[in-house]
MARTORZA-366701 format. One record per residue (C-alpha): chain; x, y, z. Coordinates in steps of 0.5 Angstrom, whole numbers, plus 500, padded with zeros to 3 digits. Example, Ala and Ser with C-alpha at 12.3 -4.5 7.8 and 13.67 -1.06 7.14 Angstrom:
% residues 2
A | 525 | 491 | 516
A | 527 | 498 | 514
***
This chain:
% residues 428
A | 474 | 474 | 884
A | 480 | 479 | 885
A | 479 | 487 | 883
A | 485 | 491 | 882
A | 487 | 497 | 886
A | 486 | 501 | 880
A | 479 | 499 | 880
A | 478 | 499 | 887
A | 481 | 506 | 887
A | 476 | 508 | 881
A | 470 | 506 | 886
A | 471 | 512 | 890
A | 471 | 517 | 884
A | 464 | 515 | 881
A | 460 | 521 | 878
A | 454 | 523 | 881
A | 451 | 524 | 875
A | 453 | 518 | 872
A | 450 | 514 | 878
A | 444 | 517 | 878
A | 443 | 516 | 870
A | 444 | 509 | 871
A | 439 | 508 | 877
A | 434 | 512 | 873
A | 435 | 506 | 867
A | 435 | 501 | 872
A | 429 | 503 | 875
A | 425 | 501 | 869
A | 426 | 493 | 871
A | 422 | 494 | 878
A | 415 | 491 | 879
A | 416 | 484 | 881
A | 418 | 480 | 887
A | 424 | 476 | 889
A | 422 | 470 | 884
A | 426 | 474 | 878
A | 420 | 474 | 874
A | 419 | 481 | 872
A | 414 | 484 | 867
A | 419 | 489 | 865
A | 427 | 489 | 864
A | 432 | 493 | 861
A | 437 | 491 | 856
A | 444 | 495 | 855
A | 448 | 495 | 848
A | 451 | 500 | 844
A | 451 | 501 | 836
A | 451 | 507 | 832
A | 449 | 503 | 826
A | 443 | 499 | 825
A | 439 | 497 | 831
A | 432 | 495 | 828
A | 434 | 487 | 830
A | 434 | 488 | 837
A | 427 | 492 | 837
A | 424 | 487 | 833
A | 426 | 482 | 837
A | 424 | 486 | 844
A | 416 | 486 | 841
A | 416 | 479 | 839
A | 419 | 477 | 846
A | 413 | 482 | 850
A | 408 | 479 | 845
A | 410 | 472 | 847
A | 412 | 472 | 854
A | 409 | 478 | 857
A | 415 | 482 | 859
A | 417 | 488 | 856
A | 424 | 490 | 854
A | 427 | 497 | 855
A | 433 | 497 | 850
A | 438 | 503 | 852
A | 443 | 505 | 847
A | 449 | 507 | 851
A | 454 | 511 | 847
A | 460 | 507 | 846
A | 465 | 512 | 849
A | 464 | 511 | 856
A | 460 | 505 | 856
A | 465 | 501 | 860
A | 465 | 507 | 865
A | 458 | 507 | 866
A | 457 | 499 | 867
A | 462 | 500 | 873
A | 458 | 506 | 875
A | 452 | 502 | 875
A | 456 | 496 | 879
A | 458 | 500 | 884
A | 451 | 503 | 885
A | 448 | 496 | 885
A | 444 | 498 | 879
A | 447 | 494 | 874
A | 442 | 493 | 868
A | 438 | 486 | 867
A | 441 | 484 | 861
A | 447 | 487 | 856
A | 451 | 486 | 850
A | 457 | 489 | 853
A | 464 | 490 | 849
A | 468 | 486 | 854
A | 467 | 483 | 861
A | 470 | 487 | 867
A | 473 | 484 | 873
A | 469 | 489 | 877
A | 462 | 486 | 875
A | 464 | 479 | 872
A | 462 | 475 | 878
A | 455 | 478 | 878
A | 453 | 475 | 871
A | 448 | 469 | 870
A | 451 | 462 | 868
A | 448 | 461 | 860
A | 451 | 454 | 859
A | 444 | 451 | 858
A | 443 | 456 | 852
A | 450 | 454 | 849
A | 449 | 446 | 851
A | 442 | 447 | 847
A | 444 | 443 | 840
A | 439 | 447 | 836
A | 442 | 453 | 837
A | 449 | 451 | 834
A | 453 | 456 | 838
A | 460 | 456 | 836
A | 463 | 453 | 843
A | 470 | 455 | 841
A | 468 | 463 | 842
A | 464 | 463 | 848
A | 467 | 466 | 854
A | 467 | 461 | 860
A | 470 | 460 | 867
A | 470 | 453 | 868
A | 463 | 450 | 866
A | 460 | 456 | 867
A | 458 | 460 | 861
A | 459 | 468 | 863
A | 457 | 471 | 856
A | 455 | 469 | 849
A | 457 | 473 | 843
A | 452 | 477 | 839
A | 457 | 476 | 833
A | 464 | 475 | 830
A | 469 | 479 | 827
A | 475 | 478 | 823
A | 480 | 481 | 820
A | 481 | 481 | 812
A | 483 | 485 | 806
A | 480 | 489 | 801
A | 482 | 491 | 794
A | 480 | 497 | 789
A | 477 | 493 | 784
A | 477 | 498 | 779
A | 484 | 499 | 779
A | 486 | 491 | 779
A | 481 | 491 | 773
A | 485 | 497 | 770
A | 491 | 494 | 770
A | 489 | 487 | 768
A | 492 | 484 | 774
A | 488 | 478 | 777
A | 486 | 476 | 784
A | 484 | 470 | 788
A | 476 | 469 | 790
A | 477 | 463 | 794
A | 480 | 462 | 801
A | 483 | 455 | 799
A | 486 | 458 | 793
A | 489 | 464 | 796
A | 496 | 468 | 795
A | 502 | 469 | 800
A | 504 | 476 | 802
A | 509 | 476 | 797
A | 504 | 474 | 791
A | 499 | 480 | 793
A | 505 | 485 | 794
A | 508 | 484 | 787
A | 501 | 484 | 784
A | 499 | 490 | 788
A | 506 | 494 | 786
A | 504 | 492 | 778
A | 497 | 495 | 779
A | 500 | 501 | 783
A | 505 | 502 | 777
A | 500 | 501 | 771
A | 495 | 506 | 774
A | 499 | 511 | 778
A | 496 | 509 | 785
A | 500 | 512 | 790
A | 501 | 506 | 795
A | 500 | 499 | 795
A | 497 | 498 | 802
A | 494 | 501 | 808
A | 494 | 497 | 814
A | 490 | 499 | 821
A | 494 | 501 | 827
A | 491 | 496 | 831
A | 494 | 490 | 836
A | 489 | 486 | 833
A | 491 | 487 | 826
A | 499 | 485 | 827
A | 496 | 479 | 830
A | 494 | 477 | 824
A | 500 | 479 | 820
A | 504 | 475 | 825
A | 499 | 469 | 824
A | 499 | 469 | 817
A | 507 | 469 | 817
A | 507 | 463 | 821
A | 509 | 466 | 828
A | 505 | 465 | 835
A | 505 | 472 | 837
A | 505 | 474 | 844
A | 502 | 469 | 848
A | 502 | 468 | 856
A | 507 | 463 | 859
A | 505 | 458 | 864
A | 507 | 463 | 869
A | 501 | 468 | 867
A | 506 | 473 | 864
A | 507 | 474 | 857
A | 513 | 470 | 854
A | 518 | 471 | 849
A | 515 | 470 | 842
A | 518 | 465 | 837
A | 523 | 467 | 831
A | 517 | 467 | 826
A | 514 | 473 | 830
A | 520 | 477 | 831
A | 521 | 476 | 823
A | 514 | 478 | 822
A | 515 | 484 | 826
A | 521 | 486 | 822
A | 518 | 485 | 815
A | 512 | 489 | 817
A | 517 | 495 | 819
A | 520 | 494 | 812
A | 514 | 495 | 808
A | 512 | 501 | 812
A | 517 | 505 | 807
A | 512 | 511 | 804
A | 512 | 507 | 798
A | 509 | 500 | 799
A | 505 | 503 | 805
A | 505 | 510 | 808
A | 509 | 511 | 815
A | 504 | 516 | 817
A | 498 | 511 | 819
A | 503 | 508 | 824
A | 507 | 513 | 826
A | 502 | 519 | 826
A | 495 | 517 | 826
A | 493 | 518 | 819
A | 486 | 515 | 817
A | 487 | 508 | 813
A | 480 | 508 | 812
A | 480 | 515 | 808
A | 486 | 514 | 805
A | 483 | 507 | 802
A | 477 | 511 | 800
A | 481 | 516 | 796
A | 482 | 511 | 791
A | 489 | 512 | 791
A | 491 | 506 | 795
A | 491 | 499 | 791
A | 489 | 495 | 798
A | 487 | 496 | 805
A | 488 | 491 | 811
A | 482 | 492 | 816
A | 476 | 487 | 817
A | 469 | 485 | 816
A | 466 | 492 | 820
A | 468 | 496 | 814
A | 463 | 492 | 809
A | 457 | 496 | 811
A | 461 | 503 | 811
A | 464 | 501 | 804
A | 457 | 499 | 801
A | 454 | 506 | 802
A | 461 | 510 | 802
A | 465 | 508 | 796
A | 462 | 510 | 790
A | 468 | 513 | 786
A | 470 | 506 | 785
A | 469 | 498 | 785
A | 472 | 495 | 791
A | 472 | 487 | 793
A | 473 | 483 | 799
A | 479 | 478 | 798
A | 482 | 472 | 801
A | 487 | 474 | 806
A | 494 | 472 | 804
A | 497 | 466 | 807
A | 505 | 466 | 808
A | 505 | 460 | 810
A | 499 | 460 | 815
A | 492 | 461 | 813
A | 490 | 465 | 819
A | 486 | 472 | 821
A | 484 | 475 | 828
A | 478 | 473 | 830
A | 475 | 477 | 835
A | 468 | 478 | 838
A | 463 | 483 | 838
A | 458 | 485 | 843
A | 458 | 479 | 849
A | 451 | 478 | 851
A | 450 | 477 | 859
A | 444 | 477 | 864
A | 446 | 480 | 871
A | 444 | 476 | 877
A | 439 | 481 | 880
A | 434 | 478 | 884
A | 428 | 481 | 882
A | 429 | 480 | 875
A | 434 | 474 | 874
A | 429 | 469 | 871
A | 426 | 474 | 866
A | 433 | 476 | 864
A | 435 | 469 | 862
A | 428 | 468 | 858
A | 430 | 474 | 854
A | 438 | 472 | 852
A | 435 | 465 | 851
A | 430 | 468 | 846
A | 435 | 472 | 843
A | 439 | 466 | 841
A | 433 | 462 | 839
A | 436 | 460 | 832
A | 430 | 463 | 828
A | 430 | 469 | 832
A | 438 | 470 | 832
A | 437 | 469 | 824
A | 433 | 475 | 824
A | 437 | 479 | 829
A | 444 | 477 | 825
A | 441 | 479 | 818
A | 438 | 486 | 820
A | 444 | 487 | 824
A | 449 | 485 | 819
A | 453 | 480 | 823
A | 457 | 475 | 822
A | 454 | 469 | 826
A | 456 | 466 | 832
A | 451 | 460 | 831
A | 453 | 455 | 825
A | 450 | 453 | 819
A | 445 | 459 | 818
A | 442 | 461 | 812
A | 442 | 469 | 812
A | 440 | 474 | 807
A | 443 | 480 | 809
A | 440 | 487 | 808
A | 445 | 490 | 803
A | 443 | 492 | 796
A | 450 | 491 | 793
A | 452 | 484 | 791
A | 459 | 486 | 793
A | 457 | 487 | 800
A | 454 | 480 | 800
A | 460 | 477 | 797
A | 464 | 480 | 802
A | 460 | 477 | 808
A | 460 | 470 | 804
A | 468 | 471 | 804
A | 469 | 472 | 811
A | 465 | 466 | 813
A | 469 | 462 | 809
A | 475 | 465 | 812
A | 473 | 464 | 819
A | 472 | 457 | 817
A | 478 | 456 | 814
A | 482 | 460 | 819
A | 488 | 457 | 823
A | 486 | 456 | 831
A | 491 | 461 | 833
A | 486 | 466 | 830
A | 482 | 466 | 836
A | 488 | 466 | 841
A | 488 | 474 | 842
A | 480 | 474 | 845
A | 482 | 467 | 849
A | 487 | 471 | 852
A | 483 | 476 | 854
A | 478 | 471 | 857
A | 484 | 468 | 861
A | 486 | 475 | 864
A | 480 | 477 | 866
A | 478 | 471 | 870
A | 485 | 472 | 874
A | 482 | 479 | 875
A | 487 | 483 | 870
A | 485 | 487 | 864
A | 490 | 488 | 858
A | 492 | 495 | 855
A | 495 | 493 | 849
A | 497 | 500 | 847
A | 505 | 498 | 848
A | 504 | 494 | 841
A | 502 | 500 | 837
A | 507 | 505 | 841
A | 513 | 501 | 840
A | 511 | 499 | 833
A | 511 | 506 | 831
A | 518 | 507 | 834
A | 520 | 501 | 830
A | 517 | 504 | 824
A | 520 | 511 | 825
A | 527 | 508 | 826
A | 528 | 509 | 833
A | 529 | 503 | 835
A | 531 | 496 | 832
A | 526 | 490 | 832
A | 529 | 486 | 839
A | 529 | 492 | 843
A | 521 | 493 | 840
A | 520 | 486 | 842
A | 523 | 487 | 849
A | 519 | 493 | 850
A | 512 | 490 | 848
A | 513 | 485 | 853
A | 515 | 490 | 858
A | 509 | 494 | 856
A | 504 | 488 | 856
A | 507 | 485 | 863
A | 506 | 491 | 866
A | 499 | 493 | 864
A | 497 | 486 | 867
A | 500 | 487 | 873
***
């Protein structure tokens, strides 16, 4: 696996304190011979929310297998750096749920293909991370982009909205409905929209575009006309009437704007459900089908990616733990406790949300993912392609160039040109 010059250079700057803490954590997995059948292993992951799911599974795993799992919650800010420091110090954890794979250590993960090929798990094989026949990681969960509305405003205005993805609206129909709601209720904006390359992908896909895709030469190719038109239409509604320019040009918080009750709708994703269930008390909200104009799509991404590292003295125990996680009964418990959209298909889940609105939102997202055009997962698939070529992508050029475009600093053609240059420069 090729390692970039930047990563090699970074290896010379390992912080002593960081490396020491990693080594201390890794030491928890000692106490076995070279067979890999350790009696204690480490599992790294990161969450600021409910973490009881993994804790409960670890207790059950120890009772069944006699192997203790030390769960280490790593702050998300700096997690990737911590993993790089661990790899450089030859002190990787035994297992982990990582935000993304890294060329620096991806060649040190075990093959998990036997877990995926086990038909009892029913893991969605379209969303796993593979290198040929080798499964590098199994997602702990799936995320998807989608639309939320201020249900109270819609009801006050007497405006209907769809509830079934099979009978969704177009963007034109949604915007017309939102405009009626805004006029009838005195709301400030029709829509706020996350400042994110992934959310721009959703906008492009639902408008029939293919977006920014890798060409046969391994570089990003000039996008199709539908993509260019979609970028133009997105700019056009950032007019401080339909949408506030401030989100994309100066970093205003769309979540806070929606929670203020002065915005008709918010395009974000499933990760907002738990926050809205607890944090919105002044009005009723609902998750509704994404508009399709003409394509029914979203941006399907992955939550944590579960890996087992090939540490010689713990490898067998580490793989047993991952197998235990994705055992269908165990994974059902994890998905329910953690509020996951599941990577395993055809599960019957009972989520720990008290409010029916949140339960309805999760049910809707599962339908949205099932109905979504296959292009919806192409963004994360591209990340895997680049990773296996020893590259990492920085997508900031999309956010920065769209901000210039929305701010009337350049036209759509210059924006596309600059995005392409930025993407191809970032992957070297």
